[in-house]
C-alpha positions as CSV (number, residue, x, y, z in Angstrom):
1,X,141.7,129.0,137.8
2,X,144.4,130.0,135.5
3,X,147.0,127.3,134.3
4,X,150.4,127.4,135.2
5,X,153.2,127.1,132.9
6,X,157.3,127.0,132.3
7,X,158.8,130.2,132.2
8,X,162.1,131.7,131.5
9,X,164.6,134.6,131.5
10,X,168.6,134.6,128.6
11,X,170.5,136.9,129.9
12,X,173.0,138.0,127.6
13,X,177.0,138.5,128.0
14,X,178.6,141.1,128.7
15,X,179.6,141.2,131.3
16,X,180.0,138.3,132.8
17,X,179.0,139.9,136.2
18,X,176.3,140.7,134.9
19,X,174.9,138.5,133.6
20,X,176.1,136.4,137.0
21,X,174.4,139.4,139.2
22,X,171.3,138.5,137.0
23,X,170.7,135.2,137.5
24,X,171.1,135.6,141.3
25,X,167.7,138.4,141.3
26,X,165.9,135.5,139.5
27,X,166.8,133.2,141.1
28,X,165.8,136.1,144.2
29,X,162.5,136.2,142.7
30,X,161.3,132.9,142.8
31,X,161.8,132.5,139.0
32,X,162.6,128.8,138.0
33,X,165.0,129.1,135.1
34,X,168.4,131.2,133.4
35,X,168.7,130.7,129.9
36,X,172.8,132.6,129.1
37,X,173.3,132.8,125.4
38,X,176.5,132.7,123.5
39,X,177.8,135.4,120.5
40,X,179.6,134.0,118.4
41,X,182.7,135.9,119.3
42,X,181.9,137.5,123.0
43,X,182.4,135.4,126.6
44,X,180.9,131.7,126.3
45,X,177.6,131.5,128.0
46,X,178.4,127.4,129.2
47,X,181.8,128.7,131.4
48,X,179.0,131.4,133.0
49,X,177.0,129.0,133.5
50,X,179.0,126.8,134.8
51,X,179.8,129.9,137.1
52,X,176.4,130.6,138.4
53,X,175.8,126.7,138.8
54,X,178.3,127.4,142.6
55,X,177.4,130.3,143.1
56,X,173.4,129.3,142.7
57,X,171.1,126.5,144.7
58,X,167.5,126.7,143.2
59,X,167.6,127.6,140.3
60,X,167.3,125.7,136.1
61,X,169.7,126.9,134.7
62,X,171.0,126.2,130.4
63,X,172.6,127.4,127.5
64,X,171.1,129.0,125.3
65,X,172.4,128.4,122.8
66,X,176.0,127.1,122.5
67,X,176.7,127.4,119.0
68,X,178.4,124.2,117.5
69,X,180.2,124.3,115.0
70,X,183.5,126.2,116.3
71,X,183.2,122.8,119.7
72,X,183.5,119.2,119.4
73,X,180.5,117.5,120.8
74,X,183.1,114.9,122.8
75,X,184.3,117.7,124.1
76,X,180.9,119.7,125.0
77,X,180.5,116.4,126.1
78,X,183.1,116.4,128.8
79,X,182.7,120.4,129.8
80,X,179.2,119.4,130.7
81,X,180.4,116.6,132.9
82,X,181.4,120.0,135.0
83,X,177.6,120.8,135.2
84,X,176.5,116.8,136.2
85,X,178.5,117.6,139.1
86,X,178.0,121.2,140.1
87,X,173.4,121.6,139.7
88,X,172.9,117.4,138.3
89,X,169.2,118.2,138.0
90,X,168.9,121.8,137.3
91,X,171.0,122.1,134.1
92,X,169.7,121.9,130.7
93,X,172.6,122.2,127.4
94,X,171.3,124.0,124.8
95,X,172.7,123.9,121.2
96,X,172.6,125.5,117.8
97,X,174.2,125.6,114.4
98,X,174.4,129.6,114.1
99,X,174.4,131.0,111.3
100,X,176.0,130.9,107.4
101,X,177.0,134.3,108.1
102,X,179.2,133.9,111.3
103,X,180.8,130.2,110.8
104,X,182.1,130.8,107.6
105,X,182.2,134.8,107.8
106,X,184.0,134.9,111.9
107,X,185.3,131.0,111.8
108,X,186.1,129.6,108.5
109,X,184.9,126.8,108.6
110,X,181.7,125.2,106.1
111,X,177.7,125.7,106.6
112,X,177.4,123.8,103.9
113,X,175.0,121.2,105.8
114,X,174.2,122.2,109.3
115,X,170.8,119.8,109.6
116,X,173.1,116.6,109.0
117,X,176.0,118.2,111.0
118,X,173.5,119.1,114.3
119,X,171.6,115.5,113.2
120,X,174.9,114.8,114.1
121,X,176.2,117.0,117.0
122,X,173.8,115.5,118.6
123,X,174.2,111.6,118.3
124,X,177.0,111.4,119.4
125,X,176.1,114.1,123.0
126,X,172.8,111.4,123.5
127,X,175.3,108.5,123.3
128,X,177.9,110.5,125.6
129,X,175.5,112.2,127.8
130,X,172.3,109.2,128.2
131,X,174.1,106.1,127.4
132,X,177.7,106.3,128.9
133,X,179.7,106.0,125.5
134,X,179.4,106.4,121.7
135,X,180.6,104.1,118.5
136,X,180.2,106.8,115.7
137,X,180.6,107.3,112.0
138,X,179.4,109.8,110.1
139,X,180.5,112.7,107.9
140,X,181.2,115.5,110.5
141,X,182.2,113.3,113.4
142,X,184.0,109.2,114.4
143,X,183.2,109.1,117.8
144,X,183.9,106.1,120.0
145,X,184.0,107.0,123.4
146,X,182.9,105.7,127.2
147,X,182.4,107.8,130.7
148,X,185.6,106.9,132.5
149,X,184.6,104.5,135.7
150,X,181.9,105.5,138.1
151,X,180.9,107.9,135.7
152,X,176.9,108.3,135.7
153,X,175.0,109.4,132.3
154,X,173.7,112.4,133.8
155,X,171.2,112.2,131.7
156,X,170.7,116.2,130.8
157,X,168.3,117.4,128.1
158,X,168.9,118.2,125.0
159,X,168.0,121.7,123.8
160,X,167.8,122.4,120.2
161,X,167.6,125.9,118.3
162,X,166.3,125.6,115.6
163,X,164.0,128.6,113.5
164,X,163.4,127.4,109.6
165,X,161.6,124.0,109.0
166,X,164.0,121.3,108.8
167,X,165.7,122.2,111.8
168,X,162.1,122.3,113.8
169,X,161.8,119.6,112.3
170,X,164.7,117.7,113.4
171,X,164.6,118.8,116.8
172,X,160.8,116.8,116.6
173,X,162.6,114.0,116.0
174,X,166.4,114.4,118.3
175,X,165.7,116.6,120.4
176,X,164.7,116.6,124.1
177,X,163.2,121.0,123.1
178,X,163.5,123.1,120.1
179,X,164.1,126.7,121.0
180,X,162.4,129.4,118.7
181,X,163.3,133.1,119.3
182,X,161.9,136.4,117.1
183,X,158.7,134.2,115.7
184,X,155.3,135.8,115.9
185,X,152.5,133.4,116.6
186,X,151.1,132.5,113.8
187,X,154.3,130.9,112.4
188,X,154.1,128.9,116.1
189,X,150.8,127.9,115.4
190,X,150.8,127.3,111.9
191,X,154.9,126.4,111.2
192,X,156.5,125.7,114.1
193,X,154.0,122.8,115.9
194,X,153.0,120.9,113.0
195,X,156.8,120.7,111.8
196,X,158.4,119.3,115.3
197,X,154.7,116.9,115.2
198,X,155.7,116.1,112.1
199,X,159.8,114.9,112.7
200,X,158.3,113.2,116.5
201,X,156.2,111.4,114.1
202,X,159.3,110.0,112.4
203,X,161.1,108.8,115.3
204,X,157.7,107.7,116.7
205,X,158.1,109.6,119.8
206,X,155.7,112.0,121.5
207,X,157.1,116.2,120.3
208,X,159.4,117.9,122.9
209,X,158.6,120.7,124.3
210,X,158.7,124.2,122.1
211,X,160.6,127.4,124.0
212,X,159.3,130.1,123.1
213,X,161.8,133.8,123.3
214,X,159.0,137.0,124.3
215,X,161.3,140.1,124.7
216,X,159.8,142.3,127.6
217,X,159.1,145.5,128.1
218,X,157.1,147.9,130.4
219,X,156.3,150.1,129.6
220,X,152.8,152.1,127.3
221,X,154.8,154.0,124.7
222,X,155.2,152.6,121.6
223,X,157.8,154.9,120.2
224,X,159.9,153.4,123.3
225,X,159.7,149.9,122.4
226,X,160.0,150.5,118.5
227,X,162.7,151.9,119.1
228,X,164.3,149.6,121.5
229,X,163.2,146.7,119.2
230,X,164.6,147.8,116.7
231,X,167.8,147.8,118.3
232,X,167.7,144.4,118.7
233,X,167.0,143.0,115.7
234,X,170.1,145.2,114.4
235,X,172.1,141.9,115.8
236,X,170.2,140.2,113.5
237,X,169.0,141.7,110.4
238,X,172.5,140.6,108.6
239,X,170.8,136.6,108.5
240,X,168.5,136.2,105.9
241,X,166.3,133.2,107.9
242,X,165.2,135.7,109.3
243,X,163.5,137.6,106.9
244,X,161.8,134.0,105.5
245,X,160.5,133.5,108.2
246,X,158.8,136.8,109.3
247,X,157.3,136.1,105.2
248,X,156.1,132.9,105.8
249,X,154.7,134.0,109.7
250,X,152.6,137.1,107.0
251,X,154.9,140.5,109.0
252,X,157.3,140.0,105.9
253,X,160.1,143.7,107.2
254,X,159.7,146.9,105.5
255,X,161.6,148.3,102.3
256,X,163.9,148.7,104.6
257,X,165.1,145.7,106.2
258,X,163.6,147.0,109.1
259,X,160.1,145.3,111.8
260,X,157.4,146.4,111.0
261,X,154.8,148.3,113.8
262,X,153.1,144.8,113.7
263,X,155.4,142.6,113.8
264,X,157.2,144.5,116.8
265,X,153.6,144.4,118.8
266,X,153.4,140.9,117.5
267,X,156.4,139.3,118.4
268,X,157.6,142.1,122.2
269,X,155.4,142.3,125.2
270,X,155.0,145.7,126.5
271,X,152.1,147.4,128.9
272,X,151.2,147.7,132.7
273,X,152.2,144.6,134.7
274,X,148.6,143.1,133.6
275,X,149.3,143.4,129.9
276,X,152.2,140.7,130.1
277,X,150.9,139.0,132.3
278,X,148.2,138.2,130.3
279,X,150.7,138.3,126.7
280,X,152.6,135.6,128.3
281,X,149.8,133.4,129.1
282,X,148.2,134.6,125.5
283,X,151.6,132.8,124.3
284,X,150.7,129.6,126.6
285,X,147.2,129.5,125.0
286,X,148.7,129.3,121.9
287,X,150.5,126.4,121.5
288,X,153.7,127.5,123.5
289,X,155.0,125.7,125.8
290,X,157.7,127.6,127.5
291,X,158.8,130.6,127.7
292,X,161.6,132.4,127.5
293,X,161.9,136.3,128.6
294,X,164.2,138.9,128.4
295,X,164.1,142.2,129.4
296,X,164.7,145.8,128.7
297,X,165.0,148.0,131.0
298,X,164.1,152.2,129.4
299,X,163.6,154.3,131.7
300,X,164.4,152.5,135.3
301,X,166.8,149.2,134.6
302,X,166.7,147.7,137.6
303,X,162.9,148.6,139.0
304,X,161.7,146.9,135.8
305,X,163.5,144.0,136.2
306,X,162.7,143.9,139.2
307,X,159.0,144.6,138.1
308,X,159.1,141.7,135.3
309,X,161.5,138.9,137.1
310,X,158.3,139.1,140.0
311,X,155.7,138.9,136.8
312,X,157.4,135.8,135.5
313,X,157.1,134.3,139.3
314,X,154.3,134.4,139.4
315,X,153.0,132.8,136.1
């Protein structure tokens, strides 16, 4: 008998209406979880999940991820309190620092110490959303606040976006899960899981779940997969973190900065329905606790999206 494990789908804006429609479609298909990312500039994923909370009934909703630097953690906690009323048992708060070119280049904010910044950010969130109050004096934040009377801390899981070892270690230490994107399974096995275990031991706690992205295309034509993969990676190619991750995983970028065919095969799940389903199970067997799928339509996007949603719901 095949073991089941958690799966979800990440749905990127824009547009807001498209994301909301896709979340409702995922719920109807039986997919248990939908994540909405936020770009450094564009429709805010937290706002979209809030809108989705009143248009859905059962599907889990998560910010995957909300960017921390532009938003004070107390403000983020206040936003989460809205979800505590709208979707009290369905929400997961995913946060992450993003990347230096985005934070310094677009926002003009200092990105000097992202690990220290995230540690303090999660400390404030944990205090407010889990304990109902926080009295904290740090390098980045000085927060003394408590929830209003009659407001119960919702204790939402706090998921931390993590790529490199220092952030993975921090996630193992302080988060309720780490979200890892663009990661070959060799990196999951040899770097991510051991590093999260190390962080968990530092805090004398069990290792939190590791969530890993899985771009899925319903095609057996590798030429189409290659084109889609290179186009998708172009958004991230200016961030040096990914170049380092791929090299450490044993799949360095090509001289022109593009993905190798071997790396594309590792990162992208493609083929017929049975092949995709087996690739998902292989991810779980390699140590991935939860898969966060992204769906790219090629020739018939509506049919392909529905088929992939049905695959995810069957896991």
